[in-house]
N, C-alpha and C positions, 0 to 999 in steps of 0.2 A: 425373654424380650426379643422382639423381632428386629432384624437388621435389614437395611435396604439391600436389594440384590441388583447387580448390574444387568445391562441389556442382554449380555451373553451368559446369564447366570444359570442356564439350563445345563449345567455341568455339575457332577457330583463325584466325590471320591469316597472310598471305603477302606478302612484299615482295621486290623485286629491287633490287640496289644496285651502285654502281660502273659499270664498263664493261659495256655490253650484249654478249650473245653469242648466236649462233643456237642454238636448242634451249631457251632459257629458257621460251618459251611452251609447249613440250611438257612441261616440268617443272611449270609452273603448272597446266596442264590436268590432269595426273595427280594432283597434290597436291590440287586442288580436288575432283575427283570421288572420289578415294580417301577423303578426309576426310568428304565428304558421305555416302558409302556406309557410313561407320562412325558416322553420326549427328551429325557436327559441323556447326555453323553456321560458315560460312567468310566471312572478310572479306579484301578486298584493300587494300593500302596503296600509294597512288600515289607515284611519285618516291622510292622507297627510304626511307632514314632521314630525309630532308628531309620527306617526307609524314607520317612517324610523328611528327615534331616539330610539324608544322602541322595535325595531325588530318585529313589528307586520306585518309579511310578509308571504305570502302563495303562493303556486303554483296554477296557473290557467289552466283551460282546455277549450276546445270549449264550453262545457256545462256551464261553469261558467258565460257566458254572454248570455245564452239563455233567450228569453222573457224579455229583458231589454231595447230594442231600443225605446220603446214607453213610458218608465217611466221617471219621473222627478227625481231630486236629483242625487245622485251618489252611486252606489252599493259598491264602495270602501270606502265610508264615507269620511269625510274631517275634517280638524282641523286647528288651528292657534297656533303659539308659537313664542315668541321673542327669546327663547333659541337658535333657529336655526341660529341666526345671528352670533353666536360665531364660529370662525373657528375650534376650538377644537371639538365642537359639530358636525359640518359638517363632519369632518374627521371620527369621531366615528360612525356617522350615515351611512356614505358610507361603512364602514367596514361590516355593517350588510348585505349589498348586495354582496360585494366582497368576503366575506367568503363563499358565496354560488356559487361563480364563475360568479356572475352577474355584468357585466361592463357597462350596458346600462340602461338608465332611461328616460321614457317619463313623463313629468309633465304637467298636465292640470289645469290651474288656471289663475288668474289675475296678475296685476303688482307686487304684493308682492311675489307671487309664482315665477314670472320670475326673481326677484332679488335673490331668492334661487337658481334658475338655474345658474345664473351668478356666484354665490359663489361656487356651486358644481363643475362647469366647471373649475374654477380657482384654487380651493383648494383641489380637490380630483381627483382620476384617472377615475372617471365615465364619460362616454359619455352621455350628457344630452341634450334632445330636448324638447322644450316647445310648447304647444298648448293653445291658448287663450280661457279660459272658464270663462266668467263673464257677468252678465246681463247688466252691466253699459255701455258697448261699449266705454270705456274710454281709449283705447290704440291706439295711433296715427299711428302706422305702418300698421294697418289692417283696412279695411273698416268695418268689422263686427267681433264680438266675439260670441262664442257659448252661446246661452241663451238669447241674446238681443231680437231677433224676438219674441220668446215665451213670454217674459216679456211684450213686447209691446202689444201683443194680449190679454194678461191677463188684462192689463190696459184698453184696448178698451172694453172688455166685462164688466168690472166694470163700466166704463163710461156710457155705454148703460143702465145698470140697474139703476144707480144713476139718469140719466136724467129722467127716468120714474117717480121716486118718487119726485124729486124736481119740475118737471112740475106740478105734481098733487097738490103741496102745494105752488106754486109760490115762490120758494126759490132759494137761491144761494149756490153753492157748491164749496169749495176749495178742490181740489183733489191733495193730495201730493203723489208724486211718487219717486221711488228710482233713483240712478244714481250717488251718491256721488257728486263730483265736476263737473260732466258731465251732460249736459242737454238733451242728445239725446233722452232718453225715453220720457221726458216731451214734447219736441218739436214735435217729430214724432207722438205721440199719440194725441196731441192737434190738429194737422192738420187732421189726419185720423178720429178722433172722433168728429170733429166739435165743439171743445171747443171754448168759446168766447175769452179767454185770456190765455197766457202762460208766466210763469216767470221762467227764467233759469239763472244759474250762469254766463254765457258768455255774457249776455246783461244787460244793466241798466234797472231798473224797477221803474216807477213812480207810487207809490201807490195812491197818490191823483188823478192822471189822470185816473187810472183804476177805482177808486171809482166813479168819476164823469161820466165816460163812461158807467158804469153799470147802474147808475141812469137814464141816458139818454135813454138807451135801454129799461128799464122798462116803462119809460114815453111814449115811442113810441109803447108800446104794447107787449114787450117780456114777457114771462111767466117763464123763468128760465135762469140761467147763470152758466156755469162751468168755473172755473179758475184752470188751471193745474199749480201746483207749484212743481218745482224740489226741492229735499231735500237739494241741495246745497244752496238754498235760503230760507230755512225754518225759518231763523231769521226774515223774514218778515211776518210770519204767523199771529201773534197776531195783528200787526199793520194793516195788510190787512183786516183781519176779522172785526176789530173794525171800520175802516174807511168806508168800504163798507156798513156795517150795519148802520152807522150814515147817510151816503148819501142816502140810499134807504129806511130805516125804515123797512127792511125785515130781516127775519131770514137768517143767514149765517152759514152754516154747514161746518165742516172740517172733511175729511176722509183721513187718511194715510194708503195706501194699504200695506206698509211695506213688510214683508216677503212673503205675498201671491204672490208677483210678481216673486219670485224665483222658486216656485214649479209648478206642473202641467205637463200635457202631452206636450212634446216638439213638436213644429211645424214641418211641412215637411222641411221648409228651414233650421232650426237648425239641424235636423237629417242628412240631406244631407251634409250641411257644415261641421258638426262634423266628418262625415265619410270620406270626402275628405281630411280634415286636418290630421286625424289620419293616413290615408294611406301615406301621404307625410312624416309624422313624422317617420314612420317605414322605409320608403325608405332612409331617412337621417341616421338613425341608421345603416342600412345595408351598407351604404357607409362609415361608421366610423366617421360620423360628430358629433360634440359636440358644445354646446354653441350657438345653433341656435334655432329660433322659427318660427313657421308656421303661415301664415296669408292668407288673401284674398284681392285682389285688382281687382275691376271689377268682371270678371268671372274667374280670374286666381288664383290658389293657389300658394302662394309665400313662400319663407323662407329667413331669414336674421339673422345676428349676434344679439344676445340678447342685448348686450350693445347698439348697434345702434337702435334697436327696442325700448328700454326703453327711449332713447333720443329723439325719434320722437314726435314732438308736436302734440297734438290732435287738429285738425282743426274743428272749429265750422261752421255749415252750415248757413252762413249769408243769403243766398238767400232763403232758406226754412223758416228761421225766418221772413224775410221780407214778404214772402207769408203768413205766419201764422197771422202776424199782420194786413195785408191788407184785409184778408177775414174774420176776426173775428168781434166781437162787435155785 
């Protein structure tokens, strides 16, 4: 739904919130320069909604985003706070922009950040547009989020290195990857990296069957095994490790890649996706839109109401999971 803009409404602010993801800087860069090309005065908010609350806001120039498209993390920094859930805090935070004549805000982040967009849209005079930046790829309305592809490539690189050492020692590796309640990183890297097994939150896992299958593989001459474990099922980690060890009599190592997956040089896919999404976000601001979020479906950049986007169920790729299980072991 569009809101009226004031006469001095050619001002726009940008913030990144929640977990950082590679490609955020490409998004910031395009948003800043696209907006300036349209005559906007652009401001950056440091440390996400925390910076909005604390008035940590500065004016940006073309040069503010020079030499950042290839870097991971976010040049605007990020942060988390439960204080922002209070309507009174949201209104006071919005005043830190409106007192500068800034009526427009682009937020780059995940589902928690999008709930902040919904709140600002409903409770303040700001025009707010969202861009999905999270490695988890756990937002149902969009095929991909910024940072997911880079995170997957980081996992693949680690998997390749781990395969070298476990093959040398005839060992078994449980590789735990991020994704919260979403198994996309685990599933896609398991297929692409040739892992023998993958365990995700969206599908049942039979630890005893996996242990027996691993033993059978070694009995037939296998020299290593990688089990990719999504963090949403890390409750199985100890049981899995112990039962596979008992079944095979071999050393079972566990590696959690953790925050390594968030950083690093963003992939070409993430840089281009981020730039296309940022461009659409600025277009929506130019049209006076608010409470909308940008996404991608197929090859098309789309936008939709933030409430509808948050309500979209994340669909699990059952066919890819079936493929992963059929070609493993």
